[in-house]
C-alpha positions in Angstrom: 103.9 -29.4 -32.2 100.0 -27.9 -32.9 99.8 -24.6 -33.5 96.4 -22.9 -34.3 96.3 -19.3 -35.7 93.0 -17.6 -35.2 92.1 -15.3 -38.3 93.0 -16.0 -41.7 93.1 -12.7 -42.8 96.8 -11.3 -44.5 98.4 -11.7 -41.2 97.5 -14.7 -40.3 97.8 -16.5 -43.4 101.4 -15.0 -43.7 102.3 -16.3 -39.5 100.8 -20.1 -41.3 103.0 -20.0 -44.5 106.2 -18.6 -42.6 105.6 -21.4 -39.4 104.9 -24.3 -42.3 108.1 -23.1 -44.4 110.4 -23.9 -41.2 108.8 -27.1 -40.9 109.0 -27.7 -36.9 105.3 -27.9 -36.4 103.1 -31.1 -37.2 100.3 -29.2 -37.9 98.8 -26.3 -37.9 95.2 -25.0 -38.0 94.0 -21.8 -39.4 90.5 -20.7 -38.0 88.0 -17.6 -39.3 84.5 -16.7 -39.0 84.2 -16.4 -42.4 82.3 -19.0 -44.3 85.2 -21.1 -46.1 87.9 -18.7 -46.0 90.2 -20.9 -43.6 89.6 -23.7 -45.5 90.4 -21.8 -48.5 93.9 -20.7 -47.6 94.9 -23.7 -45.7 94.3 -25.5 -49.5 96.3 -23.0 -51.0 99.1 -23.2 -48.7 98.9 -27.1 -49.0 99.7 -27.0 -52.4 103.0 -24.7 -51.8 104.5 -27.9 -49.7 105.9 -29.9 -52.3 107.2 -27.2 -53.7 108.7 -25.6 -50.9 109.8 -28.7 -49.4 107.7 -28.9 -46.1 105.5 -31.8 -44.5 104.1 -29.4 -42.3 99.9 -30.1 -42.3 97.7 -27.3 -42.8 93.8 -27.6 -41.9 91.2 -24.9 -42.2 88.2 -24.0 -40.2 84.9 -22.1 -39.9 84.7 -21.1 -36.3 85.1 -24.7 -35.3 87.0 -24.6 -32.1 87.1 -28.4 -31.5 89.8 -28.6 -34.4 91.9 -26.5 -32.2 92.2 -28.9 -29.5 95.5 -29.6 -28.2 97.0 -26.8 -29.5 100.7 -26.2 -28.0 100.7 -22.4 -29.2 97.7 -20.4 -29.9 98.3 -17.1 -31.9 95.5 -14.3 -32.3 95.6 -11.9 -35.1 92.0 -11.7 -35.5 90.0 -8.2 -35.3 89.4 -5.0 -37.7 93.2 -3.7 -39.1 94.0 -0.1 -39.2 93.1 1.9 -42.1 95.0 5.2 -43.0 94.9 7.7 -40.3 93.7 5.4 -37.4 95.6 5.0 -34.3 95.9 1.3 -32.8 93.8 2.4 -29.7 91.0 3.5 -32.2 90.6 -0.6 -32.4 89.8 -1.2 -29.0 85.9 -1.6 -28.6 85.4 -4.1 -31.7 88.9 -5.8 -31.0 88.3 -6.6 -27.3 84.9 -8.2 -27.8 86.8 -10.5 -30.5 89.6 -11.0 -28.8 87.7 -12.0 -25.2 85.6 -14.4 -27.0 88.7 -16.0 -29.1 90.9 -16.5 -26.0 88.0 -17.9 -23.9 87.1 -20.6 -26.7 91.1 -21.5 -27.3 91.8 -22.2 -23.6 88.3 -24.2 -23.4 89.7 -26.7 -26.1 93.7 -26.4 -25.4 93.8 -25.5 -21.6 97.5 -26.0 -21.3 98.3 -23.8 -24.7 100.6 -21.0 -24.9 98.5 -17.6 -26.4 100.7 -15.0 -28.4 98.5 -12.0 -29.0 98.9 -9.9 -32.2 95.4 -7.9 -32.1 95.4 -4.5 -31.5 96.1 -2.4 -29.6 98.3 -5.7 -28.9 99.4 -4.4 -25.2 95.8 -3.9 -24.1 94.2 -7.1 -25.4 97.4 -9.1 -23.8 96.3 -7.5 -20.7 92.7 -8.4 -21.3 93.4 -12.1 -22.0 95.2 -12.1 -18.8 92.3 -10.6 -17.1 89.6 -13.2 -18.9 91.5 -16.5 -19.0 93.3 -18.7 -15.9 96.3 -19.5 -18.0 99.3 -18.5 -15.8 100.9 -15.3 -16.8 104.4 -17.0 -18.4 101.9 -18.3 -21.1 100.5 -15.1 -22.4 102.9 -12.9 -24.9 102.1 -10.2 -26.9 103.8 -10.1 -30.1 104.6 -6.4 -30.8 108.2 -5.6 -29.5 109.9 -8.2 -32.1 107.8 -6.4 -34.9 109.3 -3.4 -33.8 112.6 -4.3 -33.4 112.8 -5.9 -36.7 112.1 -2.2 -38.2 114.2 -0.7 -36.0 117.3 -2.3 -37.4 115.9 -2.2 -41.0 115.7 1.5 -40.4 119.4 1.1 -38.5 121.4 -0.8 -41.4 119.3 1.8 -44.2 121.0 4.9 -42.2 124.6 2.9 -42.0 124.2 1.6 -45.7 125.3 -1.7 -43.7 123.4 -5.4 -44.0 121.1 -5.9 -41.6 122.9 -9.1 -40.5 125.5 -6.8 -38.8 122.7 -5.0 -36.9 121.6 -5.8 -33.2 118.7 -3.4 -31.9 115.8 -3.7 -29.3 112.4 -2.0 -29.2 110.7 -1.8 -26.1 107.8 -0.1 -24.6 104.3 0.0 -25.7 103.1 -1.0 -29.6 101.9 2.2 -30.4 103.4 5.1 -32.6 104.4 7.3 -29.1 104.8 4.5 -26.9 107.6 2.6 -28.6 111.2 2.9 -26.9 113.9 2.2 -29.5 117.2 1.4 -27.2 119.4 3.4 -29.0 122.0 3.3 -26.1 122.3 -0.5 -27.0 121.9 -0.5 -30.7 125.4 -2.3 -32.5 126.9 -2.9 -35.4 129.4 -6.1 -34.7 129.0 -5.0 -30.8 130.1 -1.4 -32.1 127.8 1.3 -30.6 125.5 2.8 -34.1 126.6 6.3 -32.4 130.2 5.8 -34.2 128.7 4.9 -37.4 125.9 7.9 -37.7 125.4 11.4 -36.0 122.9 12.2 -33.3 120.4 13.8 -35.8 120.1 10.8 -38.0 120.0 8.7 -34.9 117.3 10.3 -33.7 115.4 10.1 -37.3 115.8 6.3 -37.2 113.9 6.3 -33.7 111.1 8.4 -35.3 110.9 6.3 -38.4 110.8 3.4 -36.0 107.7 4.4 -34.2 105.6 5.5 -36.8 106.8 2.1 -38.8 103.4 0.5 -38.7 101.6 3.9 -39.6 103.8 4.8 -42.6 103.2 1.2 -44.1 99.3 1.6 -43.6 99.2 4.8 -45.7 100.9 3.4 -48.3 99.4 -0.2 -48.5 95.6 1.2 -47.4 95.9 -1.4 -44.7 97.8 -2.7 -41.9 101.3 -4.7 -42.8 101.3 -8.3 -42.9 104.7 -10.1 -44.2 106.7 -8.9 -41.3 103.8 -9.1 -38.5 103.5 -12.9 -39.6 107.5 -13.2 -39.9 107.6 -12.0 -36.2 105.1 -14.1 -34.7 107.0 -17.4 -36.6 109.8 -16.4 -35.0 108.4 -16.3 -31.1 106.2 -19.6 -32.5 109.3 -21.5 -33.3 111.3 -19.7 -30.2 108.5 -21.8 -27.4 108.1 -24.7 -30.1 112.2 -25.4 -30.2 112.6 -24.3 -26.6 115.6 -21.8 -28.1 115.2 -19.5 -25.1 115.9 -16.6 -27.4 115.6 -13.4 -26.4 112.9 -11.1 -28.1 111.2 -8.3 -26.4 107.6 -9.3 -25.8 104.4 -7.7 -24.2 104.9 -9.4 -20.6 102.4 -8.6 -17.6 104.8 -6.8 -15.1 105.2 -6.8 -11.5 107.3 -5.3 -10.3 109.9 -5.1 -13.2 111.1 -1.9 -14.5 109.2 -0.3 -11.7 106.0 -1.3 -13.5 102.9 -3.4 -12.4 99.6 -4.7 -13.2 99.9 -3.9 -17.0 101.4 -5.7 -20.2 104.1 -3.8 -22.1 107.2 -4.7 -23.8 110.2 -5.6 -22.2 113.1 -8.0 -23.5 112.2 -12.2 -22.0 113.7 -15.6 -23.3 111.3 -18.0 -24.8 111.5 -21.4 -24.5 109.0 -24.1 -23.9 107.2 -23.1 -21.0 106.2 -19.4 -22.9 108.2 -16.5 -21.3 111.5 -18.4 -19.0 112.3 -15.2 -17.7 111.9 -11.2 -18.2 115.8 -9.7 -18.6 116.7 -6.6 -16.8 118.3 -4.3 -19.1 119.9 -1.1 -17.9 118.4 2.3 -19.4 119.6 5.6 -19.4 117.5 8.7 -18.0 115.9 9.3 -21.1 114.8 5.8 -21.9 113.6 5.3 -18.5 111.4 8.6 -18.7 110.2 7.0 -21.8 109.1 4.1 -20.8 107.3 5.6 -18.0 105.5 7.6 -20.5 104.8 4.5 -22.6 103.4 2.9 -19.2 100.9 5.8 -18.8 99.6 5.5 -22.3 98.8 1.7 -22.0 97.2 2.3 -18.4 95.1 4.9 -20.0 94.3 2.5 -22.8 93.6 -0.1 -20.3 91.2 1.7 -18.9 88.8 1.9 -21.6 88.0 -1.9 -21.3 85.1 -3.1 -20.2 86.1 -6.1 -18.3 
């Protein structure tokens, strides 16, 4: 199993580290445009191998896509990160050009690969990969929902003073501060609805804190987060590589599901060896349906800024 991660910054390096430590891939290639940067990150990570007991080979490359040839899964993290006060949508101009070039180069050398998009604005960048490559739709996946759901579960556990292993919850919709749809109606603690444990007011606060989870960290760190995004990517990669058929909310191209078409947005999917094995139809209450429809309009508006 060969995995390529494009972008050797904080998110890409964290992603490569988590994949290596989980020890399910034979090789991870890290690629970056900055001279020597990916090679240095790869060397540093390989020097962890004996300490962290993994046998995954990690290789760095400066913009040489021939090193990525034959990759089963490719992850695109490249692009400029958010700075405090920026929205994900403001990154579209620069990141669209980067993602278009990167995805085309990856497919040229690995025509049967599965692509996971992390670059922001993530739903629109995922849609761009669909529009500019010949990959089938089940092989193009946007990462955002897995990360947003992890942040949702963190906030729920915090509110209930519960161990996070007790918590199950999911965020669908667009990967943006206004577009996220935390499904509080389905969130549980050991199969019991979270509304049994906390007030509606506190639950609404959890929803709002979840939606600005990325912006909160950007304000604190001065740049985008990296540990949780890297972990989220590695979980998706592992689900595909190990054919786990695990359910994650991911940005997928919809063709009538949830009443939406011709856009990529976060919905629950089963991930396995073929990428998106199935889109899951989850019943939504009226408020969640309305919020998802509003989120979809926001994604379409951002898609309209693309120059295809």
